[in-house]
mmCIF file of the N, C-alpha and C atoms, coordinates in Angstrom:
data_MODEL
# 
_entry.id   MODEL 
# 
loop_
_atom_site.group_PDB 
_atom_site.id 
_atom_site.type_symbol 
_atom_site.label_atom_id 
_atom_site.label_alt_id 
_atom_site.label_comp_id 
_atom_site.label_asym_id 
_atom_site.label_entity_id 
_atom_site.label_seq_id 
_atom_site.pdbx_PDB_ins_code 
_atom_site.Cartn_x 
_atom_site.Cartn_y 
_atom_site.Cartn_z 
_atom_site.occupancy 
_atom_site.B_iso_or_equiv 
_atom_site.pdbx_formal_charge 
_atom_site.auth_seq_id 
_atom_site.auth_comp_id 
_atom_site.auth_asym_id 
_atom_site.auth_atom_id 
_atom_site.pdbx_PDB_model_num 
ATOM 1   N N  . MET A 1 1  ? -17.335 13.869  -16.821 1.00 0.00 ? 1  MET A N  1 
ATOM 2   C CA . MET A 1 1  ? -16.731 15.089  -15.941 1.00 0.00 ? 1  MET A CA 1 
ATOM 3   C C  . MET A 1 1  ? -17.392 16.354  -16.453 1.00 0.00 ? 1  MET A C  1 
ATOM 4   N N  . ALA A 1 2  ? -17.769 16.378  -17.702 1.00 0.00 ? 2  ALA A N  1 
ATOM 5   C CA . ALA A 1 2  ? -18.684 17.540  -18.243 1.00 0.00 ? 2  ALA A CA 1 
ATOM 6   C C  . ALA A 1 2  ? -19.933 17.651  -17.522 1.00 0.00 ? 2  ALA A C  1 
ATOM 7   N N  . ALA A 1 3  ? -20.664 16.635  -17.308 1.00 0.00 ? 3  ALA A N  1 
ATOM 8   C CA . ALA A 1 3  ? -22.091 16.577  -16.811 1.00 0.00 ? 3  ALA A CA 1 
ATOM 9   C C  . ALA A 1 3  ? -21.953 17.328  -15.235 1.00 0.00 ? 3  ALA A C  1 
ATOM 10  N N  . SER A 1 4  ? -20.968 17.017  -14.549 1.00 0.00 ? 4  SER A N  1 
ATOM 11  C CA . SER A 1 4  ? -20.766 17.595  -13.251 1.00 0.00 ? 4  SER A CA 1 
ATOM 12  C C  . SER A 1 4  ? -20.062 18.956  -13.095 1.00 0.00 ? 4  SER A C  1 
ATOM 13  N N  . GLY A 1 5  ? -19.808 19.514  -14.203 1.00 0.00 ? 5  GLY A N  1 
ATOM 14  C CA . GLY A 1 5  ? -19.106 20.809  -14.249 1.00 0.00 ? 5  GLY A CA 1 
ATOM 15  C C  . GLY A 1 5  ? -17.745 20.625  -13.708 1.00 0.00 ? 5  GLY A C  1 
ATOM 16  N N  . GLY A 1 6  ? -17.132 19.644  -13.700 1.00 0.00 ? 6  GLY A N  1 
ATOM 17  C CA . GLY A 1 6  ? -15.524 19.080  -13.383 1.00 0.00 ? 6  GLY A CA 1 
ATOM 18  C C  . GLY A 1 6  ? -15.557 18.640  -11.939 1.00 0.00 ? 6  GLY A C  1 
ATOM 19  N N  . ARG A 1 7  ? -16.554 18.644  -11.301 1.00 0.00 ? 7  ARG A N  1 
ATOM 20  C CA . ARG A 1 7  ? -16.574 18.333  -9.894  1.00 0.00 ? 7  ARG A CA 1 
ATOM 21  C C  . ARG A 1 7  ? -16.185 16.996  -9.728  1.00 0.00 ? 7  ARG A C  1 
ATOM 22  N N  . ILE A 1 8  ? -16.540 15.880  -10.505 1.00 0.00 ? 8  ILE A N  1 
ATOM 23  C CA . ILE A 1 8  ? -16.259 14.559  -10.410 1.00 0.00 ? 8  ILE A CA 1 
ATOM 24  C C  . ILE A 1 8  ? -15.411 14.159  -11.563 1.00 0.00 ? 8  ILE A C  1 
ATOM 25  N N  . VAL A 1 9  ? -14.429 13.292  -11.312 1.00 0.00 ? 9  VAL A N  1 
ATOM 26  C CA . VAL A 1 9  ? -13.534 12.910  -12.272 1.00 0.00 ? 9  VAL A CA 1 
ATOM 27  C C  . VAL A 1 9  ? -13.571 11.307  -12.059 1.00 0.00 ? 9  VAL A C  1 
ATOM 28  N N  . PRO A 1 10 ? -14.055 10.502  -13.023 1.00 0.00 ? 10 PRO A N  1 
ATOM 29  C CA . PRO A 1 10 ? -14.036 9.256   -13.077 1.00 0.00 ? 10 PRO A CA 1 
ATOM 30  C C  . PRO A 1 10 ? -12.636 8.570   -13.357 1.00 0.00 ? 10 PRO A C  1 
ATOM 31  N N  . VAL A 1 11 ? -12.465 7.547   -12.467 1.00 0.00 ? 11 VAL A N  1 
ATOM 32  C CA . VAL A 1 11 ? -11.360 6.866   -12.513 1.00 0.00 ? 11 VAL A CA 1 
ATOM 33  C C  . VAL A 1 11 ? -11.577 5.326   -12.288 1.00 0.00 ? 11 VAL A C  1 
ATOM 34  N N  . PRO A 1 12 ? -10.509 4.443   -12.796 1.00 0.00 ? 12 PRO A N  1 
ATOM 35  C CA . PRO A 1 12 ? -10.924 3.034   -12.528 1.00 0.00 ? 12 PRO A CA 1 
ATOM 36  C C  . PRO A 1 12 ? -10.539 2.708   -11.140 1.00 0.00 ? 12 PRO A C  1 
ATOM 37  N N  . GLY A 1 13 ? -10.793 1.595   -10.589 1.00 0.00 ? 13 GLY A N  1 
ATOM 38  C CA . GLY A 1 13 ? -10.671 1.174   -9.265  1.00 0.00 ? 13 GLY A CA 1 
ATOM 39  C C  . GLY A 1 13 ? -11.756 0.719   -8.438  1.00 0.00 ? 13 GLY A C  1 
ATOM 40  N N  . GLY A 1 14 ? -12.840 0.336   -9.291  1.00 0.00 ? 14 GLY A N  1 
ATOM 41  C CA . GLY A 1 14 ? -14.101 -0.359  -8.710  1.00 0.00 ? 14 GLY A CA 1 
ATOM 42  C C  . GLY A 1 14 ? -13.921 -1.768  -9.099  1.00 0.00 ? 14 GLY A C  1 
ATOM 43  N N  . VAL A 1 15 ? -14.377 -2.510  -8.221  1.00 0.00 ? 15 VAL A N  1 
ATOM 44  C CA . VAL A 1 15 ? -14.590 -3.792  -8.355  1.00 0.00 ? 15 VAL A CA 1 
ATOM 45  C C  . VAL A 1 15 ? -15.959 -4.471  -7.777  1.00 0.00 ? 15 VAL A C  1 
ATOM 46  N N  . LEU A 1 16 ? -16.715 -5.188  -8.598  1.00 0.00 ? 16 LEU A N  1 
ATOM 47  C CA . LEU A 1 16 ? -17.930 -5.865  -8.167  1.00 0.00 ? 16 LEU A CA 1 
ATOM 48  C C  . LEU A 1 16 ? -17.619 -6.970  -7.109  1.00 0.00 ? 16 LEU A C  1 
ATOM 49  N N  . ILE A 1 17 ? -18.558 -7.323  -6.372  1.00 0.00 ? 17 ILE A N  1 
ATOM 50  C CA . ILE A 1 17 ? -18.597 -8.281  -5.232  1.00 0.00 ? 17 ILE A CA 1 
ATOM 51  C C  . ILE A 1 17 ? -19.578 -9.234  -5.821  1.00 0.00 ? 17 ILE A C  1 
ATOM 52  N N  . ARG A 1 18 ? -19.243 -10.394 -5.883  1.00 0.00 ? 18 ARG A N  1 
ATOM 53  C CA . ARG A 1 18 ? -20.230 -11.746 -5.952  1.00 0.00 ? 18 ARG A CA 1 
ATOM 54  C C  . ARG A 1 18 ? -20.163 -12.549 -4.855  1.00 0.00 ? 18 ARG A C  1 
ATOM 55  N N  . ASP A 1 19 ? -21.447 -13.132 -4.631  1.00 0.00 ? 19 ASP A N  1 
ATOM 56  C CA . ASP A 1 19 ? -21.641 -14.283 -3.686  1.00 0.00 ? 19 ASP A CA 1 
ATOM 57  C C  . ASP A 1 19 ? -21.224 -15.447 -4.174  1.00 0.00 ? 19 ASP A C  1 
ATOM 58  N N  . ALA A 1 20 ? -21.457 -16.732 -3.354  1.00 0.00 ? 20 ALA A N  1 
ATOM 59  C CA . ALA A 1 20 ? -21.124 -17.931 -3.833  1.00 0.00 ? 20 ALA A CA 1 
ATOM 60  C C  . ALA A 1 20 ? -22.190 -18.382 -4.986  1.00 0.00 ? 20 ALA A C  1 
ATOM 61  N N  . SER A 1 21 ? -23.163 -17.754 -5.112  1.00 0.00 ? 21 SER A N  1 
ATOM 62  C CA . SER A 1 21 ? -24.269 -17.999 -6.299  1.00 0.00 ? 21 SER A CA 1 
ATOM 63  C C  . SER A 1 21 ? -23.795 -17.126 -7.603  1.00 0.00 ? 21 SER A C  1 
ATOM 64  N N  . SER A 1 22 ? -22.681 -16.447 -7.402  1.00 0.00 ? 22 SER A N  1 
ATOM 65  C CA . SER A 1 22 ? -22.405 -15.454 -8.602  1.00 0.00 ? 22 SER A CA 1 
ATOM 66  C C  . SER A 1 22 ? -23.118 -14.115 -8.620  1.00 0.00 ? 22 SER A C  1 
ATOM 67  N N  . ASP A 1 23 ? -24.139 -14.009 -7.762  1.00 0.00 ? 23 ASP A N  1 
ATOM 68  C CA . ASP A 1 23 ? -24.908 -12.822 -7.665  1.00 0.00 ? 23 ASP A CA 1 
ATOM 69  C C  . ASP A 1 23 ? -24.140 -11.837 -7.405  1.00 0.00 ? 23 ASP A C  1 
ATOM 70  N N  . ILE A 1 24 ? -24.214 -10.630 -7.971  1.00 0.00 ? 24 ILE A N  1 
ATOM 71  C CA . ILE A 1 24 ? -23.666 -9.383  -7.568  1.00 0.00 ? 24 ILE A CA 1 
ATOM 72  C C  . ILE A 1 24 ? -24.481 -8.708  -6.210  1.00 0.00 ? 24 ILE A C  1 
ATOM 73  N N  . ILE A 1 25 ? -23.382 -8.517  -5.288  1.00 0.00 ? 25 ILE A N  1 
ATOM 74  C CA . ILE A 1 25 ? -24.275 -8.168  -3.979  1.00 0.00 ? 25 ILE A CA 1 
ATOM 75  C C  . ILE A 1 25 ? -23.649 -6.714  -3.525  1.00 0.00 ? 25 ILE A C  1 
ATOM 76  N N  . GLY A 1 26 ? -22.773 -6.071  -4.294  1.00 0.00 ? 26 GLY A N  1 
ATOM 77  C CA . GLY A 1 26 ? -22.217 -4.714  -3.910  1.00 0.00 ? 26 GLY A CA 1 
ATOM 78  C C  . GLY A 1 26 ? -20.939 -4.633  -4.957  1.00 0.00 ? 26 GLY A C  1 
ATOM 79  N N  . SER A 1 27 ? -20.165 -3.635  -4.443  1.00 0.00 ? 27 SER A N  1 
ATOM 80  C CA . SER A 1 27 ? -19.069 -3.242  -4.929  1.00 0.00 ? 27 SER A CA 1 
ATOM 81  C C  . SER A 1 27 ? -18.014 -2.436  -4.073  1.00 0.00 ? 27 SER A C  1 
ATOM 82  N N  . VAL A 1 28 ? -16.652 -2.414  -4.495  1.00 0.00 ? 28 VAL A N  1 
ATOM 83  C CA . VAL A 1 28 ? -15.814 -1.684  -3.560  1.00 0.00 ? 28 VAL A CA 1 
ATOM 84  C C  . VAL A 1 28 ? -15.087 -0.711  -4.568  1.00 0.00 ? 28 VAL A C  1 
ATOM 85  N N  . GLY A 1 29 ? -15.197 0.572   -4.127  1.00 0.00 ? 29 GLY A N  1 
ATOM 86  C CA . GLY A 1 29 ? -14.342 1.609   -4.958  1.00 0.00 ? 29 GLY A CA 1 
ATOM 87  C C  . GLY A 1 29 ? -13.218 2.127   -4.249  1.00 0.00 ? 29 GLY A C  1 
ATOM 88  N N  . ILE A 1 30 ? -12.067 2.297   -4.819  1.00 0.00 ? 30 ILE A N  1 
ATOM 89  C CA . ILE A 1 30 ? -10.805 2.702   -4.164  1.00 0.00 ? 30 ILE A CA 1 
ATOM 90  C C  . ILE A 1 30 ? -10.115 3.522   -5.106  1.00 0.00 ? 30 ILE A C  1 
ATOM 91  N N  . SER A 1 31 ? -9.634  4.591   -4.507  1.00 0.00 ? 31 SER A N  1 
ATOM 92  C CA . SER A 1 31 ? -8.812  5.582   -5.299  1.00 0.00 ? 31 SER A CA 1 
ATOM 93  C C  . SER A 1 31 ? -7.711  6.100   -4.254  1.00 0.00 ? 31 SER A C  1 
ATOM 94  N N  . GLY A 1 32 ? -6.559  6.443   -4.923  1.00 0.00 ? 32 GLY A N  1 
ATOM 95  C CA . GLY A 1 32 ? -5.474  6.994   -3.920  1.00 0.00 ? 32 GLY A CA 1 
ATOM 96  C C  . GLY A 1 32 ? -4.265  6.651   -4.464  1.00 0.00 ? 32 GLY A C  1 
ATOM 97  N N  . ASP A 1 33 ? -4.194  5.659   -5.539  1.00 0.00 ? 33 ASP A N  1 
ATOM 98  C CA . ASP A 1 33 ? -2.854  5.185   -5.800  1.00 0.00 ? 33 ASP A CA 1 
ATOM 99  C C  . ASP A 1 33 ? -3.097  4.890   -7.388  1.00 0.00 ? 33 ASP A C  1 
ATOM 100 N N  . THR A 1 34 ? -2.248  4.207   -8.143  1.00 0.00 ? 34 THR A N  1 
ATOM 101 C CA . THR A 1 34 ? -2.379  3.959   -9.684  1.00 0.00 ? 34 THR A CA 1 
ATOM 102 C C  . THR A 1 34 ? -3.552  3.207   -9.509  1.00 0.00 ? 34 THR A C  1 
ATOM 103 N N  . SER A 1 35 ? -4.469  3.038   -10.599 1.00 0.00 ? 35 SER A N  1 
ATOM 104 C CA . SER A 1 35 ? -5.410  2.341   -10.899 1.00 0.00 ? 35 SER A CA 1 
ATOM 105 C C  . SER A 1 35 ? -5.293  0.915   -10.767 1.00 0.00 ? 35 SER A C  1 
ATOM 106 N N  . ASP A 1 36 ? -4.132  0.373   -11.384 1.00 0.00 ? 36 ASP A N  1 
ATOM 107 C CA . ASP A 1 36 ? -3.868  -1.151  -10.903 1.00 0.00 ? 36 ASP A CA 1 
ATOM 108 C C  . ASP A 1 36 ? -3.523  -1.346  -9.516  1.00 0.00 ? 36 ASP A C  1 
ATOM 109 N N  . LYS A 1 37 ? -2.995  -0.494  -8.849  1.00 0.00 ? 37 LYS A N  1 
ATOM 110 C CA . LYS A 1 37 ? -2.732  -0.857  -7.336  1.00 0.00 ? 37 LYS A CA 1 
ATOM 111 C C  . LYS A 1 37 ? -4.081  -0.857  -6.522  1.00 0.00 ? 37 LYS A C  1 
ATOM 112 N N  . ASP A 1 38 ? -4.888  0.125   -7.058  1.00 0.00 ? 38 ASP A N  1 
ATOM 113 C CA . ASP A 1 38 ? -6.170  0.367   -6.409  1.00 0.00 ? 38 ASP A CA 1 
ATOM 114 C C  . ASP A 1 38 ? -7.098  -1.016  -6.592  1.00 0.00 ? 38 ASP A C  1 
ATOM 115 N N  . GLU A 1 39 ? -6.964  -1.436  -7.641  1.00 0.00 ? 39 GLU A N  1 
ATOM 116 C CA . GLU A 1 39 ? -7.761  -2.622  -8.085  1.00 0.00 ? 39 GLU A CA 1 
ATOM 117 C C  . GLU A 1 39 ? -7.155  -3.867  -7.043  1.00 0.00 ? 39 GLU A C  1 
ATOM 118 N N  . ILE A 1 40 ? -5.872  -3.968  -6.958  1.00 0.00 ? 40 ILE A N  1 
ATOM 119 C CA . ILE A 1 40 ? -5.209  -5.091  -6.147  1.00 0.00 ? 40 ILE A CA 1 
ATOM 120 C C  . ILE A 1 40 ? -5.875  -5.069  -4.891  1.00 0.00 ? 40 ILE A C  1 
ATOM 121 N N  . CYS A 1 41 ? -5.909  -3.765  -4.303  1.00 0.00 ? 41 CYS A N  1 
ATOM 122 C CA . CYS A 1 41 ? -6.231  -3.601  -2.826  1.00 0.00 ? 41 CYS A CA 1 
ATOM 123 C C  . CYS A 1 41 ? -7.831  -4.190  -2.682  1.00 0.00 ? 41 CYS A C  1 
ATOM 124 N N  . ALA A 1 42 ? -8.426  -3.618  -3.615  1.00 0.00 ? 42 ALA A N  1 
ATOM 125 C CA . ALA A 1 42 ? -10.101 -4.102  -3.546  1.00 0.00 ? 42 ALA A CA 1 
ATOM 126 C C  . ALA A 1 42 ? -10.007 -5.556  -3.558  1.00 0.00 ? 42 ALA A C  1 
ATOM 127 N N  . VAL A 1 43 ? -9.598  -6.027  -4.894  1.00 0.00 ? 43 VAL A N  1 
ATOM 128 C CA . VAL A 1 43 ? -9.642  -7.740  -4.797  1.00 0.00 ? 43 VAL A CA 1 
ATOM 129 C C  . VAL A 1 43 ? -9.091  -8.185  -3.527  1.00 0.00 ? 43 VAL A C  1 
ATOM 130 N N  . HIS A 1 44 ? -8.098  -7.862  -2.848  1.00 0.00 ? 44 HIS A N  1 
ATOM 131 C CA . HIS A 1 44 ? -7.408  -8.511  -1.823  1.00 0.00 ? 44 HIS A CA 1 
ATOM 132 C C  . HIS A 1 44 ? -8.695  -8.242  -0.554  1.00 0.00 ? 44 HIS A C  1 
ATOM 133 N N  . GLY A 1 45 ? -9.160  -7.209  -0.345  1.00 0.00 ? 45 GLY A N  1 
ATOM 134 C CA . GLY A 1 45 ? -10.114 -7.120  0.503   1.00 0.00 ? 45 GLY A CA 1 
ATOM 135 C C  . GLY A 1 45 ? -11.397 -7.855  0.490   1.00 0.00 ? 45 GLY A C  1 
ATOM 136 N N  . ILE A 1 46 ? -11.860 -7.993  -0.798  1.00 0.00 ? 46 ILE A N  1 
ATOM 137 C CA . ILE A 1 46 ? -13.176 -8.793  -1.089  1.00 0.00 ? 46 ILE A CA 1 
ATOM 138 C C  . ILE A 1 46 ? -12.783 -10.241 -0.972  1.00 0.00 ? 46 ILE A C  1 
ATOM 139 N N  . ARG A 1 47 ? -11.538 -10.595 -1.256  1.00 0.00 ? 47 ARG A N  1 
ATOM 140 C CA . ARG A 1 47 ? -11.230 -12.128 -1.023  1.00 0.00 ? 47 ARG A CA 1 
ATOM 141 C C  . ARG A 1 47 ? -11.125 -12.255 0.389   1.00 0.00 ? 47 ARG A C  1 
ATOM 142 N N  . SER A 1 48 ? -10.652 -11.328 1.134   1.00 0.00 ? 48 SER A N  1 
ATOM 143 C CA . SER A 1 48 ? -10.424 -11.516 2.559   1.00 0.00 ? 48 SER A CA 1 
ATOM 144 C C  . SER A 1 48 ? -11.844 -11.907 3.204   1.00 0.00 ? 48 SER A C  1 
ATOM 145 N N  . ALA A 1 49 ? -12.867 -11.271 2.675   1.00 0.00 ? 49 ALA A N  1 
ATOM 146 C CA . ALA A 1 49 ? -14.137 -11.392 3.303   1.00 0.00 ? 49 ALA A CA 1 
ATOM 147 C C  . ALA A 1 49 ? -14.845 -12.704 2.898   1.00 0.00 ? 49 ALA A C  1 
ATOM 148 N N  . GLY A 1 50 ? -14.029 -13.389 2.095   1.00 0.00 ? 50 GLY A N  1 
ATOM 149 C CA . GLY A 1 50 ? -14.783 -14.870 1.653   1.00 0.00 ? 50 GLY A CA 1 
ATOM 150 C C  . GLY A 1 50 ? -15.475 -14.630 0.412   1.00 0.00 ? 50 GLY A C  1 
ATOM 151 N N  . LEU A 1 51 ? -15.466 -13.655 -0.187  1.00 0.00 ? 51 LEU A N  1 
ATOM 152 C CA . LEU A 1 51 ? -16.291 -13.212 -1.350  1.00 0.00 ? 51 LEU A CA 1 
ATOM 153 C C  . LEU A 1 51 ? -15.550 -13.366 -2.734  1.00 0.00 ? 51 LEU A C  1 
ATOM 154 N N  . THR A 1 52 ? -16.083 -13.120 -3.525  1.00 0.00 ? 52 THR A N  1 
ATOM 155 C CA . THR A 1 52 ? -15.586 -13.192 -4.925  1.00 0.00 ? 52 THR A CA 1 
ATOM 156 C C  . THR A 1 52 ? -15.443 -11.971 -5.893  1.00 0.00 ? 52 THR A C  1 
ATOM 157 N N  . PRO A 1 53 ? -14.181 -11.407 -6.049  1.00 0.00 ? 53 PRO A N  1 
ATOM 158 C CA . PRO A 1 53 ? -14.256 -10.160 -6.959  1.00 0.00 ? 53 PRO A CA 1 
ATOM 159 C C  . PRO A 1 53 ? -14.617 -10.210 -8.334  1.00 0.00 ? 53 PRO A C  1 
ATOM 160 N N  . ASP A 1 54 ? -14.995 -9.407  -9.116  1.00 0.00 ? 54 ASP A N  1 
ATOM 161 C CA . ASP A 1 54 ? -15.209 -9.384  -10.406 1.00 0.00 ? 54 ASP A CA 1 
ATOM 162 C C  . ASP A 1 54 ? -14.829 -8.123  -11.080 1.00 0.00 ? 54 ASP A C  1 
ATOM 163 N N  . THR A 1 55 ? -13.701 -8.112  -11.760 1.00 0.00 ? 55 THR A N  1 
ATOM 164 C CA . THR A 1 55 ? -12.954 -6.922  -12.173 1.00 0.00 ? 55 THR A CA 1 
ATOM 165 C C  . THR A 1 55 ? -13.373 -6.730  -13.600 1.00 0.00 ? 55 THR A C  1 
ATOM 166 N N  . GLY A 1 56 ? -14.141 -7.580  -14.295 1.00 0.00 ? 56 GLY A N  1 
ATOM 167 C CA . GLY A 1 56 ? -14.603 -7.411  -15.459 1.00 0.00 ? 56 GLY A CA 1 
ATOM 168 C C  . GLY A 1 56 ? -13.523 -7.916  -16.443 1.00 0.00 ? 56 GLY A C  1 
ATOM 169 N N  . ASP A 1 57 ? -12.552 -8.515  -16.126 1.00 0.00 ? 57 ASP A N  1 
ATOM 170 C CA . ASP A 1 57 ? -11.451 -9.267  -16.748 1.00 0.00 ? 57 ASP A CA 1 
ATOM 171 C C  . ASP A 1 57 ? -12.102 -10.496 -17.279 1.00 0.00 ? 57 ASP A C  1 
ATOM 172 N N  . PRO A 1 58 ? -12.201 -10.757 -18.695 1.00 0.00 ? 58 PRO A N  1 
ATOM 173 C CA . PRO A 1 58 ? -12.791 -11.963 -19.070 1.00 0.00 ? 58 PRO A CA 1 
ATOM 174 C C  . PRO A 1 58 ? -11.790 -13.253 -18.780 1.00 0.00 ? 58 PRO A C  1 
ATOM 175 N N  . SER A 1 59 ? -10.564 -13.183 -18.749 1.00 0.00 ? 59 SER A N  1 
ATOM 176 C CA . SER A 1 59 ? -9.671  -14.187 -18.495 1.00 0.00 ? 59 SER A CA 1 
ATOM 177 C C  . SER A 1 59 ? -9.650  -15.028 -17.189 1.00 0.00 ? 59 SER A C  1 
# 
């Protein structure tokens, strides 16, 4: 935030997109609700497209 002079505020809500080979092919960023709800929406959208979401959660 300091580097942008306060114009950008980093928040969770981004999810990586992996293809069938587990290669990262993109990402989805969502903001507008709480971070956990943003992530749920991103994961749902990625799965709906037949791809695999990667939230970074090791479990």
